[in-house]
C-alpha positions in Angstrom: 79.9 106.0 91.9 82.4 104.9 94.5 82.7 107.7 97.1 86.2 106.6 98.1 89.3 108.1 96.7 90.4 106.5 93.4 93.9 105.3 92.5 93.1 105.1 88.8 94.8 107.5 86.4 92.8 110.4 85.1 92.3 109.4 81.5 96.0 108.7 80.9 95.8 105.0 81.3 98.2 105.2 84.3 97.3 104.1 87.8 98.8 105.9 90.9 101.0 103.9 93.1 98.9 102.7 96.1 100.0 103.6 99.6 101.5 100.8 101.6 98.8 98.9 103.4 96.4 98.5 100.6 95.8 95.4 98.4 94.0 95.4 95.0 91.3 92.7 94.5 89.0 91.7 91.7 85.3 92.5 92.4 82.0 92.3 90.6 80.1 95.5 90.9 76.3 95.5 90.9 74.6 98.9 90.2 70.9 98.3 90.0 70.4 95.9 87.1 73.9 96.5 85.7 76.9 94.3 86.5 80.5 94.7 85.6 83.9 93.3 86.5 86.1 95.8 88.3 88.9 96.1 90.9 88.9 97.6 94.4 91.4 98.5 97.0 91.0 96.9 100.4 93.0 97.4 103.6 95.7 94.8 104.1 95.5 92.5 107.2 98.1 90.0 108.1 99.5 88.1 111.2 102.3 89.9 112.9 104.4 88.1 115.6 106.2 90.1 118.3 109.3 88.2 119.5 111.2 89.4 122.6 114.8 88.2 122.9 114.0 85.2 120.7 110.8 84.2 122.5 107.5 84.7 120.6 105.0 86.5 122.8 101.9 87.4 120.8 100.5 87.2 117.2 98.4 90.2 116.3 96.3 90.7 113.2 97.4 94.1 111.8 98.0 96.1 108.7 101.7 95.3 107.9 103.0 98.9 107.9 105.0 100.9 110.4 105.7 97.6 112.2 108.7 98.9 114.2 106.4 101.6 115.6 103.7 99.1 116.3 106.0 96.8 118.2 107.5 99.6 120.3 104.0 101.1 121.0 102.5 97.8 121.9 105.4 97.1 124.3 105.1 100.5 126.0 101.3 100.5 126.2 101.2 97.0 127.6 103.8 97.7 130.2 106.4 95.3 128.7 108.8 98.3 128.3 108.9 101.1 130.7 110.7 103.3 128.2 112.5 103.1 124.9 115.8 103.1 126.8 115.0 99.4 127.6 115.0 98.6 123.9 118.3 97.5 122.4 117.2 96.8 118.8 114.1 96.1 116.7 114.1 94.2 113.4 111.2 93.4 111.0 111.6 90.1 109.3 109.1 89.0 106.6 108.0 85.3 107.0 106.3 82.8 104.7 103.1 83.7 106.4 103.0 87.2 107.9 105.8 89.1 109.5 107.9 88.7 112.7 109.2 91.7 114.6 112.1 90.9 116.8 112.8 93.1 119.8 116.0 92.9 121.8 115.3 94.2 125.2 117.3 94.8 128.4 117.5 92.1 131.0 115.2 93.9 133.4 112.6 94.3 130.6 113.0 90.6 129.7 112.4 89.6 133.3 109.2 91.6 133.3 108.2 90.0 130.0 108.7 86.5 131.4 106.6 87.3 134.4 103.7 88.4 132.2 104.2 86.1 129.2 101.1 85.1 127.5 100.6 83.1 124.3 97.6 84.1 122.2 96.5 84.5 118.6 94.9 88.0 118.8 91.9 89.1 116.8 92.1 92.5 115.1 93.6 94.7 117.8 92.9 92.2 120.6 93.3 93.9 124.0 93.5 91.9 127.2 93.1 88.4 125.7 95.2 85.9 127.6 94.5 87.4 131.1 93.5 84.3 132.9 91.8 85.5 136.1 89.8 88.5 137.4 92.6 89.2 139.8 95.1 89.3 136.9 92.8 91.6 135.0 92.6 94.1 137.9 96.4 94.0 138.3 96.9 94.7 134.6 95.0 98.0 134.8 97.2 101.1 135.1 96.6 103.5 138.0 97.8 106.9 137.1 98.4 109.2 134.1 101.8 110.9 133.9 100.7 114.2 132.5 97.2 114.4 134.1 94.6 117.0 133.2 95.7 119.3 130.4 93.2 122.2 130.7 89.5 123.0 131.4 87.0 120.6 129.7 85.5 123.4 127.7 88.8 124.5 126.3 89.8 120.9 125.6 86.6 120.3 123.8 87.5 123.0 121.3 90.9 121.4 120.9 89.3 118.0 120.2 87.0 119.5 117.6 89.9 121.2 115.8 91.9 117.9 115.8 89.1 115.7 114.6 88.1 118.2 111.9 91.6 117.9 110.5 91.9 114.1 110.9 90.0 112.9 107.7 92.5 114.7 105.4 95.3 112.7 107.1 93.6 109.3 106.7 95.0 108.1 103.4 94.3 104.4 103.9 90.7 105.1 105.0 90.1 107.3 102.0 91.0 104.6 99.6 89.6 101.5 101.4 86.9 102.7 103.8 88.1 99.9 106.1 90.6 101.1 108.8 90.9 103.2 111.9 93.1 106.1 112.8 94.7 107.4 116.0 96.3 110.8 116.2 98.4 112.8 118.8 97.5 116.5 119.1 98.8 119.4 121.0 96.7 120.8 123.9 95.5 123.4 121.4 94.3 120.7 118.9 97.0 120.8 116.3 97.7 117.3 114.9 101.3 116.2 115.4 101.2 112.6 114.2 98.6 110.2 112.6 98.7 106.4 112.2 96.3 104.0 110.6 95.6 100.3 110.9 92.8 97.8 110.4 92.6 97.5 114.2 91.8 100.5 116.4 94.2 99.2 119.2 96.9 98.7 116.5 96.5 102.2 115.2 96.9 103.6 118.7 100.0 101.4 119.4 101.6 102.6 116.1 100.9 106.2 117.2 102.4 105.6 120.6 105.5 103.9 119.1 106.0 106.7 116.5 105.8 109.4 119.2 108.1 107.5 121.6 110.8 106.9 119.0 111.0 110.7 118.4 111.8 111.4 122.1 109.9 112.0 125.4 106.2 112.2 124.9 105.0 115.8 125.0 101.9 116.9 126.8 99.0 116.2 124.4 95.8 114.4 123.7 94.9 111.4 121.6 92.0 111.3 119.2 90.7 108.1 117.7 88.2 107.2 114.9 86.5 104.6 117.0 84.8 103.9 120.3 86.8 104.3 123.6 87.1 100.9 125.2 88.9 100.2 128.4 91.9 99.0 126.4 92.2 102.3 124.6 92.0 104.2 127.9 94.5 101.9 129.5 97.0 102.4 126.7 96.6 106.2 126.9 97.0 106.2 130.7 100.1 104.0 130.7 102.0 106.3 128.3 100.9 109.5 129.9 98.4 111.1 127.5 96.4 113.8 129.1 93.1 113.2 127.3 91.4 110.8 124.9 88.7 111.9 122.4 86.7 109.3 120.5 84.4 109.8 117.6 82.1 107.1 119.1 81.0 106.1 122.6 83.1 105.1 125.6 82.3 102.0 127.6 81.5 101.9 131.3 84.8 100.4 132.3 86.7 103.0 130.1 84.9 105.8 132.0 85.7 104.2 135.4 89.4 103.7 134.5 89.6 107.3 133.2 88.1 108.7 136.3 90.4 106.9 138.7 93.5 107.6 136.6 93.0 111.2 135.9 92.6 110.9 132.1 90.2 113.3 130.6 87.8 111.2 128.4 85.5 112.5 125.7 83.1 110.6 123.4 80.8 111.4 120.5 83.3 114.0 119.2 81.4 115.0 116.1 81.0 118.4 114.4 80.7 121.0 117.1 79.7 118.6 119.9 81.7 116.6 122.4 80.6 114.8 125.5 82.9 114.8 128.6 82.8 111.6 130.6 85.8 112.0 132.9 
């Protein structure tokens, strides 16, 4: 029996409308010696181009939902925008292949964009692809967290456990497909404020950042993710001022180093009643 949530009707011959971000595909199920034709729901993945003042900047592979939030979050977490006040307009335009998101930004932001312009075809949630030297890599890393430490690690561990225990019930796409990541913003007490999902872990975090930023100034809070904590994830959290990052899986050495020097509290292996503090 498929352990994932079903979208089939319960005996009435009707199927529930799928959440945006899923696609129905024909499959052949093999259960021991038995075979049968069936259908399955998989997470949608498509190319998304981000275009700044008419200039194409990057193509990311992403789940084509909440793309305005994705574009805004990517722009903030990559340092292309220093705030939403530099954004004049954002438009999502479906194309023959994929989707283009057009951002109209201020002259100052566009000058910054031109200085850092890079052309790349990103893999799922690609991070610093396109950085062309070790010096450029070092310069691209953020240096300080806006909000800094939130509270004592022991208390924050309890908040992380509370947030991550509540996360699965908010992962609609994961429940139906088993194939996507989630990122969530929680209060310092561990109450979930906002959750976003995507096939890519970086994309889910960017969608979360965009959603929060479009609501107003980012409040003090912590980020929880259903993935490992790489340096890209830490970098994005530092740049937008999150106070802590908790990951279900492990952090990397560079993520720990960046968190330590920037003041971000970093936790890994947040599972059940256990968390590990790395910074």
